[in-house]
Every structure is written in structure tokens, then in C-alpha cells.
N, C-alpha and C positions, 0 to 999 in steps of 0.2 A: 841537294845543291852542293857544288864543289867548293871546298874551302880555298880561300885565297892563299897563294904561296908567296913567301918572301925569301929573297936571296940573302943569306948572311954574308959576313966578311970573307968567308972561304969560297963563296960562290955556290955552295950547295943549297938546294931548296929545302925549306922546312915549313911545316904548318904551325903557326903560332897558336898557343893556348888561348882560349877565351879569357878576357880580362878578369872575369869573376870566377875563374876555375878554382876549385879546391885542390889541395896537394894530390889527391887521388885521381884528379882529372875530371871529377864531376862538377857540374855547374849548379850553384845554390839557387834557390828560388828568391822571391821578393825579400825574405828575411835572411840576409847573408850571415854566415857563421862568423862568430867573433870569439874573443877570449872573455869568458864569463867573469873570471876573477878580477879583470881590469874594470869591468862594469860595476862589480860589487864594491871594489875599493873606491871607485869614484864617488860613491854615496857619502863616504866620509869627508872627502874634499868638498863636495857640494853642501854638506851640512855645515862645515866650517865657514864656507863663503856666505851662507845665509844667516849665521849667528852674529850677534852684536859684538862678540868678543871671544876670547879664548874659552875653551870648554874642558871640564873634567872628563876623564875617560868614560865614565858611566853615562854622562849626559850626551857626549858625542856619539857613543855607540847607540843609545836609544834614539837619537835624532836620525841616525842612518839605518835604523831597523835591524840591528845585529847585536850579538852578545858582546860583552866587554872583552872576552878572551879572543874572539875572532877579530874585533876591531884593533886590538893591540898588535896582532901579527901584521896587519896592513900598515899600521902606524910606524912600526919599526922600519919597514922598507921605505915608507914615505919620508921618514927622517933622514935616512941615508941619502935619499935623492934631493933633499932640501925642500921638498914640497910641504913638509910639516915641521914645526919646531915645538919643543916641550920646555916650558919654564922649569928650571931646576929647583925653584923654591916652592911654587904652588902646584907643580906637576900638570898644569893645564896645557892643552894643545892648541896651537894656532897655525894659520897658514905660514909657510916659510918663504925664503927668498926665491926659490925656484918657481913657486906659484905666482909670486909677484911679477917675476920676469915674464912668465907666460901671459899673465893678464895684461901687462903693459904692452907686450908685443902685439897681442890681439887688438887692443884698443888703438895702438899707434898705426895699425894697418887699415883703419877705416879711411875711406877716400878723403873725407873732409880733413882729417888730421894730416894726411900726406900733402894735400894742397897747402894747408896752413904752415907746415914745416918748410915748404918751399918759399913761402913769403916772409918768414921770420927774419932772415938775413937782410932782406931789402928794407924791412921795417925798422930794424935796429938803429940805423943812422937818423931816421926821422923822429924816433922817440928818445934815443940817448940813454935808455934805461933797460933793465932786465925784462925780457919777454918770456911768456909761458903759454902753454896750451893746456886746457882742461876739458875733460869730458865727464859725462855722468856715469859713474860706476855703481856697483851694487850697494855702496855705503854713502854715496853722494858725489859732489863734484870733485874730481880726482885729477891731479897734475900728471900729465903724460909726456911733456916736453918742456925743457928749460934752456934758455940761452942767456948767458951772462953778458953784462955790459960793463964798460970801464968804471961807471959809478956803481960799485958793488952794493947790493942791497944789504943792510945790516940785519938780516934775518935769515935763519937757516930753514929752507924748505927743500924737500926731497921729492924725487919722482915717486908717485904712488901716494903722496900725502892727500888726505881727504880734507877739504877746506870747509870751515864753518859757514852756515847759511846766512847768518846775520852780521858777522863781524869781518867778513872778507868780501872783496869785490867779486871774486869768483862765485862765492855762494849766493850773493845777492843777485847776480846776473842770472843764475840758473833758477833761483826762487821766483824772480820776476817774470822771466820769459817762458819757463816751463809751466808756470802756474796759470798761464793764459788759457790753457785747455782744461776742461772740467775734470778729466781723468787724472791729469798730472796734479791738479790742485788738490784733489782728494789724497794723493800720495804725499804731497808736500806739507799740507797743513799740520798734521800731527808732528812732523819733523820740526817745523818752525816753532810750534808751540812748546815742544820739549826743549829746544835750544833757548827759547825765551825764558822758560822757567829756570834754566840753569843760570842765565845772565842775571836774573833777579836776585839770585842767592849770592852773587859776587859782592864782596865788600867794596864800597866806593869811598870810604874815609870821609864821608860827608859831602863828596863832590860827585856829580853825575859823570858816568863814563862818556867821553866825547864821541859823537857820531854813532852811538849805540842805542837802538830802540829798547825801551823798557816796558812798553805796553803793547797789546795787540793792535791798538789804533796806530801807534807809532810804526809798527811793522808794516801795516797796510799803506801808510803815508810814504814810507821809504820805498816800498815796491812800486808805488805809483810814480814817484819821482824817477826811479830807475827806468821805467817804461817811457816816461815823458822825454828823457834825454837819450833813450836808445842804448844806454849802457849803464853799468853800475860803477859806483865810486866809494872808496873808503878813505878816511883821513884819521890816522891815529887809532882806529878801532881794532885793527888786527894786531898791531904792536905800536907803542908810542914812537913817533917820529917817522912812521912809514905810511905812505899813501899809495893808492893804486886804482886802476880802472880795469874793467872787464867788459868786452863787447861781444855780443852774441853772434853766432854764425848759424844760419838756418839752411835746411835742405829744400828740395823741390816741393815737398809736402808741407813746408812751413814748420817742421819740427826743429827744435834746438839741438844741434849736433855737437857743438863745442863752444868754448869761450876763449877769446884772445885776451891775454892779460899783460899789462905793463905795471911794474912795481918799482918803487924807489924811495929814497929818503925825501921827505918834504922839503929839505934844504935845497935839493937840486931838481926835484920833480914838481912842475907846476900842476897843482891839483885842481885848477879851475876847469869847469866843464868845457870851456872853449879853448883850452890850452893846446898848443901844437901837438904834444904827445897824445892827448886824448882824442883829438880829431884825426890824427894819422891812424891811430888804432881803430877808430870807428869806421873810417873809410876803407881800410883794409878788410875789416870784418864784413862790410857791406859788399865789397867786391867778391870776397870768397863765397858769400851767400849767393850772389848772382851766378858765379861759376858753378855752383851746385844746383842751379836751376830755380833758385828762389826768386819770386817776384814780389817785391814789397808793395803793400797797399798804399803806403805813404811814408815819406821820410819823417822820423821823429824830430821834434823841435830841438 
């Protein structure tokens, strides 16, 4: 069969190489050739992404299935690229700023996040407070977009921050609405119980922490209340004087794809369930869900 000819800018015909041609002109089969060292090095990054925190060289190398000497050579290059950082005190390795940028860029390009970012500016006047978008990352609910409001929130949050499941509206939203499926519930329960155990160890100076569950029954009651209202709320539990809401956005399959967050000082943010800011956030989240093809079985109370 005759190959198609294309005229280049000079007007001379030439025959293009197949898209999957190798430098020598051959065409690879189903398993295309790649750079093996890149694939090997990625095992280190993958091991770090799955770890609970920074790792010693020997532990990281073992997790990636290679010798410490071999791992060290890759890590030197990864540090130069900002993909990995090393703590100068304890010498442990962790993911670096370049890895964070790649991860956030990937998360932010999800269709739901794109649509949500388009709605944030229009929602800002209706809420009057700082808005954010969160998605479920490999460590939990993660902030991927942040829009400040004139009433600046007296709390420092950064893109890439992973929010606690029990003391943030974002975490409660994901815990409640991801946990409706059996598979997600199995993943969430140990995370919720671990966080609950940490909360129990916090000193309360004789006074209970406001709006913070201290028993498993209270956790279940909190999640039930969140589902009943169709969104999550915190008052003083993330930080004293700060309140917020997080409303879920679902896709066509009914999966939770992101949370819309409004956050502000309780002096200026009405934290009532029926407040204008809460209802504007909830309505925007429901419209986003509909735009992604979700059909709600019934509106929450």
C-alpha cells in the first residue's frame, strides 16, 4: 500500500515516519521502547508517595526494591530537580516542591476542578468569604485551589495541605460522603479511628474541645448530621474563632469528586446551617454535580 505523501513548507513531498517509529526507523510492537532508568527511578518517588512520611535512605531503597547505593544516585538527581528534599538534621528524604507542583497540576486538571474554578469568582460575592476546592489525594482531602476574600481568614492554609478528617469541614465532608460506599468506608474507618485516638490524647484543661467528637459514637453522629444537611460544618474545631462549610460535588457515577469550601472568622461568617453563605455554597455544589451528570436521589434537608 502506498504511503501518504505530505507537502512540507518548501513544497517538496516527503513521506512521514510512523508516529511510533524508533530512531533507526523501525516500529516497535505493543511494548514500546522507553528509558529504563526513568522507570527504575520512579520507584523511589512512588515509594515516597505511599509512605506516611519522610524515610531514611535504607528504608526508601528497600521500599523501592534497590540497593542504597543505587537509590542514592537517583536521589541526588531528584534533589537537583526539586522532586525530592533531604532534611539536613535527620537526613530523611521526602517529596519536594516539584513533586507537589506536578501532583497539584494533575489534580487541578480534573474536569470537576476546572468547572469548580470557573464558578468560584461568581460565588465569592454570595459568600463574602474565602473559598477553596479540595479533592481526595493519596494522604486524604487535599486543598488544590484557594481564592481569598476581603475578610481574610485568620489561618494559614496552603495549596497541597491535607485536612484532618474530624476537625475540618473538608475532612468531615469527605468522611461522610465517601463513606457511603462500602469500599470507601473500609478505607476511611481506620483513618477516622486513628485520628480519633490522637484527639483523645490532646489536653483539654478540664474543658471539652468544642465541636470535636471524642468517641466513635460521636463520630457517627457527626457524619450522620453532615449527610442530613448535605454538607459539613465546623465551628472553632479547626482553629478557635474560625468556622467553615464544605459541600460535596459528585460525578455521573455518584462518586465524590471534590469539596467546595467556605472559611471565615465566626465574627463575620454566619455559621448557621441555613445562612446565606452556606446555602449559596450548597446550591453551587449541587449545580456542579448536575453539570457533571449527577442525578440526586433527593435533596437533603
